[in-house]
All heavy atoms as TSV, in Angstrom:
chain	resi	resn	atom	element	x	y	z
A	1	MET	N	N	-14.280	-12.128	2.193
A	1	MET	CA	C	-13.645	-11.284	3.169
A	1	MET	C	C	-13.314	-9.947	2.496
A	1	MET	O	O	-12.512	-9.902	1.580
A	1	MET	CB	C	-12.383	-11.995	3.679
A	1	MET	CG	C	-11.279	-11.084	4.057
A	1	MET	SD	S	-9.721	-11.807	4.612
A	1	MET	CE	C	-9.610	-13.413	3.960
A	2	ASP	N	N	-13.966	-8.875	2.891
A	2	ASP	CA	C	-13.665	-7.549	2.375
A	2	ASP	C	C	-12.879	-6.799	3.438
A	2	ASP	O	O	-13.407	-6.479	4.502
A	2	ASP	CB	C	-14.943	-6.793	2.030
A	2	ASP	CG	C	-15.654	-7.392	0.821
A	2	ASP	OD1	O	-15.070	-8.257	0.164
A	2	ASP	OD2	O	-16.777	-6.985	0.535
A	3	GLN	N	N	-11.600	-6.547	3.136
A	3	GLN	CA	C	-10.704	-5.881	4.078
A	3	GLN	C	C	-9.781	-4.954	3.314
A	3	GLN	O	O	-9.546	-5.152	2.127
A	3	GLN	CB	C	-9.828	-6.892	4.809
A	3	GLN	CG	C	-10.554	-7.884	5.649
A	3	GLN	CD	C	-9.582	-8.858	6.296
A	3	GLN	OE1	O	-8.451	-8.531	6.595
A	3	GLN	NE2	N	-10.036	-10.076	6.504
A	4	GLN	N	N	-9.245	-3.967	4.040
A	4	GLN	CA	C	-8.225	-3.093	3.476
A	4	GLN	C	C	-7.123	-2.915	4.501
A	4	GLN	O	O	-7.385	-2.800	5.697
A	4	GLN	CB	C	-8.793	-1.723	3.129
A	4	GLN	CG	C	-9.663	-1.720	1.924
A	4	GLN	CD	C	-9.984	-0.301	1.478
A	4	GLN	OE1	O	-9.391	0.666	1.943
A	4	GLN	NE2	N	-10.934	-0.183	0.583
A	5	TYR	N	N	-5.906	-2.894	4.015
A	5	TYR	CA	C	-4.743	-2.605	4.840
A	5	TYR	C	C	-4.039	-1.426	4.187
A	5	TYR	O	O	-3.861	-1.394	2.967
A	5	TYR	CB	C	-3.812	-3.811	4.922
A	5	TYR	CG	C	-4.449	-4.966	5.650
A	5	TYR	CD1	C	-5.184	-5.917	4.955
A	5	TYR	CD2	C	-4.343	-5.075	7.032
A	5	TYR	CE1	C	-5.785	-6.967	5.626
A	5	TYR	CE2	C	-4.949	-6.123	7.705
A	5	TYR	CZ	C	-5.663	-7.064	7.000
A	5	TYR	OH	O	-6.267	-8.092	7.657
A	6	ARG	N	N	-3.633	-0.461	5.016
A	6	ARG	CA	C	-2.978	0.745	4.494
A	6	ARG	C	C	-1.680	0.983	5.235
A	6	ARG	O	O	-1.598	0.785	6.439
A	6	ARG	CB	C	-3.891	1.953	4.667
A	6	ARG	CG	C	-5.143	1.835	3.841
A	6	ARG	CD	C	-6.024	3.030	4.022
A	6	ARG	NE	N	-7.207	2.878	3.205
A	6	ARG	CZ	C	-8.358	3.420	3.478
A	6	ARG	NH1	N	-8.496	4.179	4.536
A	6	ARG	NH2	N	-9.384	3.233	2.690
A	7	PHE	N	N	-0.696	1.428	4.491
A	7	PHE	CA	C	0.592	1.796	5.060
A	7	PHE	C	C	0.985	3.136	4.466
A	7	PHE	O	O	0.928	3.321	3.256
A	7	PHE	CB	C	1.657	0.741	4.722
A	7	PHE	CG	C	3.039	1.147	5.152
A	7	PHE	CD1	C	3.418	1.041	6.479
A	7	PHE	CD2	C	3.939	1.657	4.236
A	7	PHE	CE1	C	4.690	1.435	6.879
A	7	PHE	CE2	C	5.197	2.046	4.630
A	7	PHE	CZ	C	5.577	1.935	5.955
A	8	THR	N	N	1.370	4.069	5.329
A	8	THR	CA	C	1.818	5.381	4.881
A	8	THR	C	C	3.241	5.587	5.362
A	8	THR	O	O	3.534	5.434	6.550
A	8	THR	CB	C	0.919	6.500	5.443
A	8	THR	OG1	O	-0.428	6.238	5.042
A	8	THR	CG2	C	1.334	7.856	4.915
A	9	SER	N	N	4.129	5.933	4.443
A	9	SER	CA	C	5.517	6.224	4.773
A	9	SER	C	C	5.733	7.726	4.592
A	9	SER	O	O	5.498	8.266	3.507
A	9	SER	CB	C	6.446	5.443	3.842
A	9	SER	OG	O	7.785	5.846	4.044
A	10	ILE	N	N	6.171	8.394	5.667
A	10	ILE	CA	C	6.430	9.832	5.604
A	10	ILE	C	C	7.843	10.067	6.138
A	10	ILE	O	O	8.033	10.437	7.300
A	10	ILE	CB	C	5.386	10.633	6.412
A	10	ILE	CG1	C	3.982	10.261	5.948
A	10	ILE	CG2	C	5.627	12.133	6.262
A	10	ILE	CD1	C	2.874	10.892	6.763
A	11	PRO	N	N	8.853	9.821	5.313
A	11	PRO	CA	C	10.228	9.997	5.772
A	11	PRO	C	C	10.578	11.489	5.882
A	11	PRO	O	O	9.985	12.323	5.207
A	11	PRO	CB	C	11.053	9.330	4.673
A	11	PRO	CG	C	10.212	9.464	3.454
A	11	PRO	CD	C	8.781	9.375	3.933
A	12	THR	N	N	11.537	11.809	6.736
A	12	THR	CA	C	11.950	13.208	6.875
A	12	THR	C	C	12.510	13.731	5.565
A	12	THR	O	O	12.163	14.813	5.108
A	12	THR	CB	C	12.997	13.335	7.995
A	12	THR	OG1	O	12.404	12.867	9.197
A	12	THR	CG2	C	13.422	14.775	8.171
A	13	TRP	N	N	13.422	12.980	4.956
A	13	TRP	CA	C	13.991	13.365	3.665
A	13	TRP	C	C	13.624	12.291	2.664
A	13	TRP	O	O	14.154	11.188	2.686
A	13	TRP	CB	C	15.509	13.497	3.756
A	13	TRP	CG	C	15.923	14.604	4.657
A	13	TRP	CD1	C	15.888	15.941	4.363
A	13	TRP	CD2	C	16.409	14.509	5.980
A	13	TRP	NE1	N	16.321	16.668	5.427
A	13	TRP	CE2	C	16.654	15.813	6.455
A	13	TRP	CE3	C	16.654	13.444	6.848
A	13	TRP	CZ2	C	17.136	16.088	7.707
A	13	TRP	CZ3	C	17.136	13.719	8.104
A	13	TRP	CH2	C	17.366	15.015	8.523
A	14	GLY	N	N	12.719	12.601	1.817
A	14	GLY	CA	C	12.288	11.642	0.811
A	14	GLY	C	C	10.802	11.773	0.574
A	14	GLY	O	O	10.085	12.377	1.370
A	15	PRO	N	N	10.348	11.239	-0.520
A	15	PRO	CA	C	8.944	11.394	-0.891
A	15	PRO	C	C	7.999	10.547	-0.048
A	15	PRO	O	O	8.260	9.370	0.188
A	15	PRO	CB	C	8.913	10.958	-2.353
A	15	PRO	CG	C	10.069	10.042	-2.503
A	15	PRO	CD	C	11.114	10.526	-1.545
A	16	PRO	N	N	6.912	11.143	0.428
A	16	PRO	CA	C	5.878	10.360	1.118
A	16	PRO	C	C	5.212	9.382	0.135
A	16	PRO	O	O	5.087	9.671	-1.058
A	16	PRO	CB	C	4.872	11.414	1.581
A	16	PRO	CG	C	5.606	12.704	1.556
A	16	PRO	CD	C	6.605	12.576	0.451
A	17	ALA	N	N	4.794	8.253	0.656
A	17	ALA	CA	C	4.120	7.248	-0.173
A	17	ALA	C	C	3.031	6.572	0.643
A	17	ALA	O	O	3.156	6.409	1.853
A	17	ALA	CB	C	5.122	6.211	-0.675
A	18	ALA	N	N	1.981	6.190	-0.036
A	18	ALA	CA	C	0.877	5.464	0.593
A	18	ALA	C	C	0.628	4.186	-0.199
A	18	ALA	O	O	0.587	4.211	-1.430
A	18	ALA	CB	C	-0.381	6.314	0.622
A	19	VAL	N	N	0.470	3.090	0.526
A	19	VAL	CA	C	0.208	1.788	-0.081
A	19	VAL	C	C	-1.100	1.264	0.490
A	19	VAL	O	O	-1.332	1.343	1.694
A	19	VAL	CB	C	1.342	0.785	0.230
A	19	VAL	CG1	C	1.032	-0.586	-0.353
A	19	VAL	CG2	C	2.673	1.303	-0.278
A	20	ARG	N	N	-1.956	0.750	-0.368
A	20	ARG	CA	C	-3.218	0.160	0.078
A	20	ARG	C	C	-3.386	-1.192	-0.591
A	20	ARG	O	O	-3.179	-1.335	-1.798
A	20	ARG	CB	C	-4.399	1.059	-0.275
A	20	ARG	CG	C	-5.725	0.450	0.183
A	20	ARG	CD	C	-6.895	1.349	-0.116
A	20	ARG	NE	N	-7.035	1.470	-1.556
A	20	ARG	CZ	C	-7.706	2.446	-2.155
A	20	ARG	NH1	N	-8.252	3.400	-1.450
A	20	ARG	NH2	N	-7.800	2.473	-3.462
A	21	ILE	N	N	-3.770	-2.174	0.214
A	21	ILE	CA	C	-4.094	-3.500	-0.302
A	21	ILE	C	C	-5.537	-3.779	0.075
A	21	ILE	O	O	-5.906	-3.697	1.250
A	21	ILE	CB	C	-3.166	-4.574	0.266
A	21	ILE	CG1	C	-1.729	-4.248	-0.136
A	21	ILE	CG2	C	-3.574	-5.949	-0.220
A	21	ILE	CD1	C	-0.697	-5.063	0.550
A	22	SER	N	N	-6.359	-4.045	-0.924
A	22	SER	CA	C	-7.784	-4.287	-0.718
A	22	SER	C	C	-8.111	-5.719	-1.098
A	22	SER	O	O	-7.722	-6.186	-2.166
A	22	SER	CB	C	-8.620	-3.350	-1.600
A	22	SER	OG	O	-8.319	-2.009	-1.321
A	23	PHE	N	N	-8.824	-6.382	-0.214
A	23	PHE	CA	C	-9.311	-7.738	-0.480
A	23	PHE	C	C	-10.816	-7.652	-0.662
A	23	PHE	O	O	-11.527	-7.149	0.204
A	23	PHE	CB	C	-9.000	-8.669	0.697
A	23	PHE	CG	C	-7.536	-8.885	0.913
A	23	PHE	CD1	C	-6.849	-8.133	1.848
A	23	PHE	CD2	C	-6.844	-9.833	0.194
A	23	PHE	CE1	C	-5.497	-8.327	2.066
A	23	PHE	CE2	C	-5.491	-10.039	0.396
A	23	PHE	CZ	C	-4.814	-9.275	1.342
A	24	GLN	N	N	-11.282	-8.121	-1.805
A	24	GLN	CA	C	-12.715	-8.141	-2.101
A	24	GLN	C	C	-13.048	-9.533	-2.614
A	24	GLN	O	O	-12.719	-9.875	-3.744
A	24	GLN	CB	C	-13.067	-7.073	-3.138
A	24	GLN	CG	C	-12.725	-5.677	-2.682
A	24	GLN	CD	C	-12.737	-4.680	-3.825
A	24	GLN	OE1	O	-12.752	-5.035	-4.992
A	24	GLN	NE2	N	-12.707	-3.418	-3.471
A	25	GLY	N	N	-13.652	-10.326	-1.739
A	25	GLY	CA	C	-13.908	-11.707	-2.118
A	25	GLY	C	C	-12.599	-12.438	-2.329
A	25	GLY	O	O	-11.726	-12.416	-1.468
A	26	ASN	N	N	-12.423	-13.056	-3.477
A	26	ASN	CA	C	-11.184	-13.767	-3.793
A	26	ASN	C	C	-10.212	-12.926	-4.605
A	26	ASN	O	O	-9.273	-13.462	-5.184
A	26	ASN	CB	C	-11.498	-15.055	-4.557
A	26	ASN	CG	C	-12.143	-16.089	-3.663
A	26	ASN	OD1	O	-11.845	-16.151	-2.479
A	26	ASN	ND2	N	-13.039	-16.881	-4.221
A	27	THR	N	N	-10.424	-11.633	-4.648
A	27	THR	CA	C	-9.582	-10.732	-5.425
A	27	THR	C	C	-8.849	-9.787	-4.489
A	27	THR	O	O	-9.402	-9.330	-3.498
A	27	THR	CB	C	-10.433	-9.915	-6.413
A	27	THR	OG1	O	-11.170	-10.820	-7.237
A	27	THR	CG2	C	-9.577	-9.051	-7.297
A	28	ALA	N	N	-7.599	-9.487	-4.812
A	28	ALA	CA	C	-6.819	-8.526	-4.034
A	28	ALA	C	C	-6.203	-7.513	-4.988
A	28	ALA	O	O	-5.742	-7.861	-6.080
A	28	ALA	CB	C	-5.728	-9.222	-3.238
A	29	TRP	N	N	-6.218	-6.252	-4.569
A	29	TRP	CA	C	-5.681	-5.154	-5.365
A	29	TRP	C	C	-4.608	-4.427	-4.574
A	29	TRP	O	O	-4.751	-4.198	-3.372
A	29	TRP	CB	C	-6.777	-4.156	-5.721
A	29	TRP	CG	C	-7.801	-4.735	-6.630
A	29	TRP	CD1	C	-8.944	-5.385	-6.283
A	29	TRP	CD2	C	-7.771	-4.746	-8.053
A	29	TRP	NE1	N	-9.630	-5.793	-7.386
A	29	TRP	CE2	C	-8.931	-5.408	-8.499
A	29	TRP	CE3	C	-6.880	-4.255	-8.995
A	29	TRP	CZ2	C	-9.212	-5.595	-9.838
A	29	TRP	CZ3	C	-7.168	-4.432	-10.328
A	29	TRP	CH2	C	-8.325	-5.099	-10.740
A	30	LEU	N	N	-3.543	-4.015	-5.249
A	30	LEU	CA	C	-2.473	-3.228	-4.663
A	30	LEU	C	C	-2.495	-1.854	-5.316
A	30	LEU	O	O	-2.528	-1.757	-6.544
A	30	LEU	CB	C	-1.124	-3.896	-4.922
A	30	LEU	CG	C	0.125	-3.086	-4.590
A	30	LEU	CD1	C	0.253	-2.917	-3.080
A	30	LEU	CD2	C	1.365	-3.760	-5.151
A	31	SER	N	N	-2.503	-0.796	-4.497
A	31	SER	CA	C	-2.486	0.576	-4.999
A	31	SER	C	C	-1.376	1.334	-4.292
A	31	SER	O	O	-1.190	1.179	-3.080
A	31	SER	CB	C	-3.810	1.283	-4.721
A	31	SER	OG	O	-4.883	0.572	-5.262
A	32	VAL	N	N	-0.657	2.177	-5.035
A	32	VAL	CA	C	0.428	2.975	-4.477
A	32	VAL	C	C	0.309	4.402	-4.995
A	32	VAL	O	O	0.034	4.613	-6.181
A	32	VAL	CB	C	1.809	2.408	-4.885
A	32	VAL	CG1	C	2.941	3.245	-4.318
A	32	VAL	CG2	C	1.951	0.963	-4.454
A	33	ALA	N	N	0.524	5.372	-4.104
A	33	ALA	CA	C	0.562	6.789	-4.486
A	33	ALA	C	C	1.823	7.396	-3.884
A	33	ALA	O	O	2.154	7.140	-2.724
A	33	ALA	CB	C	-0.670	7.525	-3.971
A	34	VAL	N	N	2.538	8.200	-4.680
A	34	VAL	CA	C	3.790	8.824	-4.245
A	34	VAL	C	C	3.696	10.329	-4.470
A	34	VAL	O	O	3.220	10.777	-5.519
A	34	VAL	CB	C	4.998	8.248	-5.023
A	34	VAL	CG1	C	6.300	8.888	-4.566
A	34	VAL	CG2	C	5.067	6.732	-4.858
A	35	LEU	N	N	4.170	11.092	-3.484
A	35	LEU	CA	C	4.198	12.553	-3.585
A	35	LEU	C	C	5.601	13.019	-3.954
A	35	LEU	O	O	6.561	12.247	-3.897
A	35	LEU	CB	C	3.755	13.188	-2.267
A	35	LEU	CG	C	2.345	12.821	-1.801
A	35	LEU	CD1	C	2.038	13.466	-0.459
A	35	LEU	CD2	C	1.311	13.233	-2.830
A	36	SER	N	N	5.744	14.294	-4.282
A	36	SER	CA	C	7.005	14.817	-4.801
A	36	SER	C	C	7.958	15.376	-3.754
A	36	SER	O	O	9.137	15.530	-4.020
A	36	SER	CB	C	6.722	15.928	-5.816
A	36	SER	OG	O	6.097	17.032	-5.163
A	37	GLY	N	N	7.489	15.698	-2.571
A	37	GLY	CA	C	8.307	16.449	-1.626
A	37	GLY	C	C	9.059	15.613	-0.624
A	37	GLY	O	O	9.293	14.417	-0.810
A	38	ASP	N	N	9.452	16.267	0.462
A	38	ASP	CA	C	10.085	15.630	1.607
A	38	ASP	C	C	9.055	15.591	2.716
A	38	ASP	O	O	8.536	16.628	3.135
A	38	ASP	CB	C	11.317	16.415	2.070
A	38	ASP	CG	C	12.491	16.257	1.120
A	38	ASP	OD1	O	12.629	15.171	0.533
A	38	ASP	OD2	O	13.267	17.206	0.971
A	39	GLY	N	N	8.769	14.405	3.223
A	39	GLY	CA	C	7.706	14.219	4.194
A	39	GLY	C	C	7.825	15.079	5.438
A	39	GLY	O	O	6.835	15.542	5.969
A	40	GLY	N	N	9.042	15.296	5.925
A	40	GLY	CA	C	9.224	16.064	7.137
A	40	GLY	C	C	9.128	17.556	6.935
A	40	GLY	O	O	9.165	18.319	7.900
A	41	TYR	N	N	9.008	18.001	5.701
A	41	TYR	CA	C	9.008	19.427	5.408
A	41	TYR	C	C	7.785	19.819	4.589
A	41	TYR	O	O	6.835	20.363	5.093
A	41	TYR	CB	C	10.313	19.824	4.699
A	41	TYR	CG	C	11.511	19.549	5.573
A	41	TYR	CD1	C	12.226	18.370	5.443
A	41	TYR	CD2	C	11.888	20.445	6.557
A	41	TYR	CE1	C	13.309	18.100	6.266
A	41	TYR	CE2	C	12.961	20.189	7.394
A	41	TYR	CZ	C	13.673	19.019	7.240
A	41	TYR	OH	O	14.727	18.746	8.064
A	42	ASP	N	N	7.834	19.546	3.308
A	42	ASP	CA	C	6.726	19.873	2.409
A	42	ASP	C	C	6.395	18.605	1.622
A	42	ASP	O	O	7.226	18.141	0.851
A	42	ASP	CB	C	7.141	20.996	1.456
A	42	ASP	CG	C	6.070	21.333	0.431
A	42	ASP	OD1	O	4.920	20.895	0.604
A	42	ASP	OD2	O	6.391	22.026	-0.547
A	43	PRO	N	N	5.218	18.019	1.857
A	43	PRO	CA	C	4.919	16.756	1.186
A	43	PRO	C	C	4.866	16.849	-0.333
A	43	PRO	O	O	5.051	15.864	-1.021
A	43	PRO	CB	C	3.569	16.336	1.760
A	43	PRO	CG	C	3.024	17.520	2.453
A	43	PRO	CD	C	4.143	18.460	2.727
A	44	GLY	N	N	4.633	18.043	-0.882
A	44	GLY	CA	C	4.601	18.199	-2.327
A	44	GLY	C	C	3.267	17.814	-2.929
A	44	GLY	O	O	2.242	17.861	-2.265
A	45	HIS	N	N	3.317	17.413	-4.180
A	45	HIS	CA	C	2.092	17.062	-4.903
A	45	HIS	C	C	2.201	15.626	-5.433
A	45	HIS	O	O	3.284	15.054	-5.498
A	45	HIS	CB	C	1.838	18.059	-6.042
A	45	HIS	CG	C	2.948	18.083	-7.048
A	45	HIS	ND1	N	4.098	18.836	-6.876
A	45	HIS	CD2	C	3.102	17.434	-8.223
A	45	HIS	CE1	C	4.898	18.643	-7.907
A	45	HIS	NE2	N	4.325	17.802	-8.734
A	46	LEU	N	N	1.078	15.095	-5.826
A	46	LEU	CA	C	1.000	13.728	-6.327
A	46	LEU	C	C	1.786	13.606	-7.632
A	46	LEU	O	O	1.555	14.368	-8.572
A	46	LEU	CB	C	-0.471	13.350	-6.547
A	46	LEU	CG	C	-0.773	11.913	-6.880
A	46	LEU	CD1	C	-0.369	10.988	-5.743
A	46	LEU	CD2	C	-2.255	11.758	-7.177
A	47	VAL	N	N	2.738	12.677	-7.671
A	47	VAL	CA	C	3.532	12.491	-8.887
A	47	VAL	C	C	3.369	11.113	-9.518
A	47	VAL	O	O	3.695	10.934	-10.684
A	47	VAL	CB	C	5.038	12.748	-8.647
A	47	VAL	CG1	C	5.287	14.204	-8.328
A	47	VAL	CG2	C	5.597	11.850	-7.580
A	48	ALA	N	N	2.901	10.154	-8.752
A	48	ALA	CA	C	2.755	8.808	-9.318
A	48	ALA	C	C	1.643	8.060	-8.604
A	48	ALA	O	O	1.524	8.136	-7.387
A	48	ALA	CB	C	4.059	8.025	-9.198
A	49	VAL	N	N	0.857	7.357	-9.392
A	49	VAL	CA	C	-0.179	6.474	-8.877
A	49	VAL	C	C	-0.099	5.198	-9.709
A	49	VAL	O	O	-0.007	5.253	-10.931
A	49	VAL	CB	C	-1.586	7.089	-9.005
A	49	VAL	CG1	C	-2.643	6.108	-8.547
A	49	VAL	CG2	C	-1.685	8.385	-8.223
A	50	ALA	N	N	-0.078	4.071	-9.026
A	50	ALA	CA	C	-0.026	2.793	-9.739
A	50	ALA	C	C	-0.864	1.780	-8.983
A	50	ALA	O	O	-1.098	1.924	-7.780
A	50	ALA	CB	C	1.416	2.297	-9.858
A	51	GLY	N	N	-1.297	0.782	-9.678
A	51	GLY	CA	C	-2.065	-0.273	-9.037
A	51	GLY	C	C	-2.184	-1.471	-9.942
A	51	GLY	O	O	-2.019	-1.365	-11.161
A	52	ARG	N	N	-2.429	-2.587	-9.305
A	52	ARG	CA	C	-2.644	-3.804	-10.087
A	52	ARG	C	C	-3.325	-4.847	-9.219
A	52	ARG	O	O	-3.307	-4.784	-8.000
A	52	ARG	CB	C	-1.345	-4.360	-10.649
A	52	ARG	CG	C	-0.408	-4.939	-9.601
A	52	ARG	CD	C	0.769	-5.639	-10.295
A	52	ARG	NE	N	1.726	-6.191	-9.377
A	52	ARG	CZ	C	1.679	-7.415	-8.868
A	52	ARG	NH1	N	0.688	-8.243	-9.177
A	52	ARG	NH2	N	2.614	-7.855	-8.050
A	53	ARG	N	N	-3.906	-5.795	-9.871
A	53	ARG	CA	C	-4.509	-6.947	-9.190
A	53	ARG	C	C	-3.375	-7.884	-8.789
A	53	ARG	O	O	-2.430	-8.109	-9.562
A	53	ARG	CB	C	-5.466	-7.637	-10.148
A	53	ARG	CG	C	-6.210	-8.772	-9.536
A	53	ARG	CD	C	-7.198	-9.313	-10.533
A	53	ARG	NE	N	-7.807	-10.526	-10.007
A	53	ARG	CZ	C	-8.750	-11.189	-10.614
A	53	ARG	NH1	N	-9.209	-10.777	-11.780
A	53	ARG	NH2	N	-9.255	-12.271	-10.076
A	54	LEU	N	N	-3.460	-8.432	-7.595
A	54	LEU	CA	C	-2.453	-9.388	-7.147
A	54	LEU	C	C	-2.777	-10.784	-7.664
A	54	LEU	O	O	-3.938	-11.174	-7.755
A	54	LEU	CB	C	-2.390	-9.419	-5.621
A	54	LEU	CG	C	-1.949	-8.127	-4.942
A	54	LEU	CD1	C	-1.980	-8.293	-3.432
A	54	LEU	CD2	C	-0.570	-7.716	-5.396
A	55	PHE	N	N	-1.734	-11.521	-8.002
A	55	PHE	CA	C	-1.912	-12.910	-8.416
A	55	PHE	C	C	-2.354	-13.731	-7.209
A	55	PHE	O	O	-2.128	-13.358	-6.059
A	55	PHE	CB	C	-0.607	-13.478	-8.978
A	55	PHE	CG	C	-0.178	-12.836	-10.262
A	55	PHE	CD1	C	0.908	-11.981	-10.285
A	55	PHE	CD2	C	-0.862	-13.078	-11.444
A	55	PHE	CE1	C	1.311	-11.379	-11.464
A	55	PHE	CE2	C	-0.476	-12.482	-12.635
A	55	PHE	CZ	C	0.618	-11.630	-12.640
A	56	ALA	N	N	-2.971	-14.872	-7.447
A	56	ALA	CA	C	-3.490	-15.718	-6.365
A	56	ALA	C	C	-2.389	-16.097	-5.372
A	56	ALA	O	O	-2.599	-16.065	-4.158
A	56	ALA	CB	C	-4.150	-16.966	-6.941
A	57	ALA	N	N	-1.203	-16.444	-5.867
A	57	ALA	CA	C	-0.100	-16.824	-4.977
A	57	ALA	C	C	0.333	-15.631	-4.115
A	57	ALA	O	O	0.635	-15.794	-2.929
A	57	ALA	CB	C	1.080	-17.353	-5.781
A	58	GLU	N	N	0.359	-14.434	-4.690
A	58	GLU	CA	C	0.712	-13.230	-3.925
A	58	GLU	C	C	-0.333	-12.957	-2.849
A	58	GLU	O	O	-0.002	-12.605	-1.719
A	58	GLU	CB	C	0.820	-12.020	-4.851
A	58	GLU	CG	C	1.951	-12.094	-5.833
A	58	GLU	CD	C	1.903	-10.993	-6.865
A	58	GLU	OE1	O	0.808	-10.683	-7.379
A	58	GLU	OE2	O	2.978	-10.429	-7.159
A	59	ARG	N	N	-1.589	-13.137	-3.219
A	59	ARG	CA	C	-2.687	-12.926	-2.274
A	59	ARG	C	C	-2.572	-13.886	-1.096
A	59	ARG	O	O	-2.672	-13.486	0.062
A	59	ARG	CB	C	-4.026	-13.106	-2.995
A	59	ARG	CG	C	-5.242	-12.920	-2.130
A	59	ARG	CD	C	-6.509	-13.202	-2.966
A	59	ARG	NE	N	-7.668	-13.210	-2.114
A	59	ARG	CZ	C	-8.067	-14.236	-1.371
A	59	ARG	NH1	N	-7.385	-15.358	-1.393
A	59	ARG	NH2	N	-9.136	-14.151	-0.626
A	60	ARG	N	N	-2.346	-15.155	-1.378
A	60	ARG	CA	C	-2.209	-16.154	-0.308
A	60	ARG	C	C	-1.017	-15.833	0.598
A	60	ARG	O	O	-1.119	-15.888	1.830
A	60	ARG	CB	C	-2.047	-17.557	-0.896
A	60	ARG	CG	C	-3.341	-18.166	-1.407
A	60	ARG	CD	C	-3.172	-19.629	-1.749
A	60	ARG	NE	N	-2.141	-19.867	-2.770
A	60	ARG	CZ	C	-2.354	-19.824	-4.080
A	60	ARG	NH1	N	-3.568	-19.554	-4.552
A	60	ARG	NH2	N	-1.387	-20.056	-4.929
A	61	GLU	N	N	0.113	-15.491	0.003
A	61	GLU	CA	C	1.310	-15.177	0.782
A	61	GLU	C	C	1.096	-13.944	1.653
A	61	GLU	O	O	1.485	-13.917	2.826
A	61	GLU	CB	C	2.498	-14.952	-0.156
A	61	GLU	CG	C	3.798	-14.694	0.564
A	61	GLU	CD	C	4.978	-14.548	-0.377
A	61	GLU	OE1	O	4.856	-14.863	-1.576
A	61	GLU	OE2	O	6.034	-14.107	0.107
A	62	LEU	N	N	0.453	-12.943	1.096
A	62	LEU	CA	C	0.172	-11.721	1.855
A	62	LEU	C	C	-0.779	-11.992	3.010
A	62	LEU	O	O	-0.543	-11.544	4.136
A	62	LEU	CB	C	-0.394	-10.655	0.923
A	62	LEU	CG	C	-0.611	-9.301	1.536
A	62	LEU	CD1	C	0.664	-8.731	2.127
A	62	LEU	CD2	C	-1.164	-8.353	0.494
A	63	LEU	N	N	-1.847	-12.734	2.769
A	63	LEU	CA	C	-2.785	-13.071	3.835
A	63	LEU	C	C	-2.107	-13.879	4.942
A	63	LEU	O	O	-2.346	-13.658	6.127
A	63	LEU	CB	C	-3.984	-13.832	3.274
A	63	LEU	CG	C	-5.005	-12.992	2.535
A	63	LEU	CD1	C	-6.034	-13.883	1.841
A	63	LEU	CD2	C	-5.685	-12.013	3.473
A	64	GLN	N	N	-1.223	-14.800	4.552
A	64	GLN	CA	C	-0.501	-15.578	5.567
A	64	GLN	C	C	0.423	-14.668	6.387
A	64	GLN	O	O	0.513	-14.814	7.599
A	64	GLN	CB	C	0.308	-16.710	4.914
A	64	GLN	CG	C	0.966	-17.623	5.925
A	64	GLN	CD	C	-0.033	-18.308	6.834
A	64	GLN	OE1	O	-0.998	-18.900	6.361
A	64	GLN	NE2	N	0.173	-18.215	8.144
A	65	SER	N	N	1.080	-13.728	5.739
A	65	SER	CA	C	1.951	-12.796	6.451
A	65	SER	C	C	1.152	-11.922	7.422
A	65	SER	O	O	1.615	-11.656	8.541
A	65	SER	CB	C	2.696	-11.896	5.462
A	65	SER	OG	O	3.574	-12.653	4.678
A	66	ILE	N	N	-0.024	-11.523	7.022
A	66	ILE	CA	C	-0.895	-10.728	7.903
A	66	ILE	C	C	-1.314	-11.555	9.121
A	66	ILE	O	O	-1.268	-11.090	10.258
A	66	ILE	CB	C	-2.113	-10.191	7.128
A	66	ILE	CG1	C	-1.659	-9.123	6.125
A	66	ILE	CG2	C	-3.174	-9.644	8.073
A	66	ILE	CD1	C	-2.705	-8.735	5.105
A	67	ARG	N	N	-1.679	-12.813	8.879
A	67	ARG	CA	C	-2.032	-13.701	10.003
A	67	ARG	C	C	-0.837	-13.940	10.923
A	67	ARG	O	O	-0.964	-13.889	12.149
A	67	ARG	CB	C	-2.560	-15.037	9.477
A	67	ARG	CG	C	-4.008	-14.977	9.019
A	67	ARG	CD	C	-4.556	-16.382	8.748
A	67	ARG	NE	N	-3.976	-17.001	7.572
A	67	ARG	CZ	C	-4.447	-16.851	6.333
A	67	ARG	NH1	N	-5.496	-16.107	6.103
A	67	ARG	NH2	N	-3.876	-17.466	5.322
A	68	ASP	N	N	0.339	-14.170	10.328
A	68	ASP	CA	C	1.556	-14.416	11.131
A	68	ASP	C	C	1.914	-13.204	11.988
A	68	ASP	O	O	2.470	-13.345	13.075
A	68	ASP	CB	C	2.731	-14.763	10.227
A	68	ASP	CG	C	2.598	-16.127	9.566
A	68	ASP	OD1	O	1.704	-16.922	9.967
A	68	ASP	OD2	O	3.370	-16.405	8.632
A	69	ALA	N	N	1.589	-12.003	11.492
A	69	ALA	CA	C	1.887	-10.774	12.231
A	69	ALA	C	C	0.881	-10.524	13.346
A	69	ALA	O	O	1.067	-9.627	14.163
A	69	ALA	CB	C	1.938	-9.593	11.275
A	70	GLY	N	N	-0.214	-11.279	13.370
A	70	GLY	CA	C	-1.203	-11.145	14.430
A	70	GLY	C	C	-2.238	-10.050	14.199
A	70	GLY	O	O	-2.884	-9.601	15.144
A	71	PHE	N	N	-2.428	-9.628	12.967
A	71	PHE	CA	C	-3.462	-8.637	12.677
A	71	PHE	C	C	-4.826	-9.285	12.679
A	71	PHE	O	O	-5.029	-10.359	12.233
A	71	PHE	CB	C	-3.233	-7.964	11.311
A	71	PHE	CG	C	-2.240	-6.859	11.373
A	71	PHE	CD1	C	-0.907	-7.087	11.082
A	71	PHE	CD2	C	-2.626	-5.579	11.723
A	71	PHE	CE1	C	0.017	-6.064	11.131
A	71	PHE	CE2	C	-1.709	-4.547	11.776
A	71	PHE	CZ	C	-0.389	-4.789	11.478
């Protein structure tokens, strides 16, 4: 199952952030990017990027949560 889920948070006061979870076969990856500004005004520039492979238990729990949410 190759799928991606993305969430973008753009708060009025606070740094915008983007989260992506990618499923490729039996592997899942979590990626996060954060900007420096205030989302409702000036998003700023990229200040942090992080990512890691999810453990099997995290992957199963996340997939179950996605199914429970009706996606």
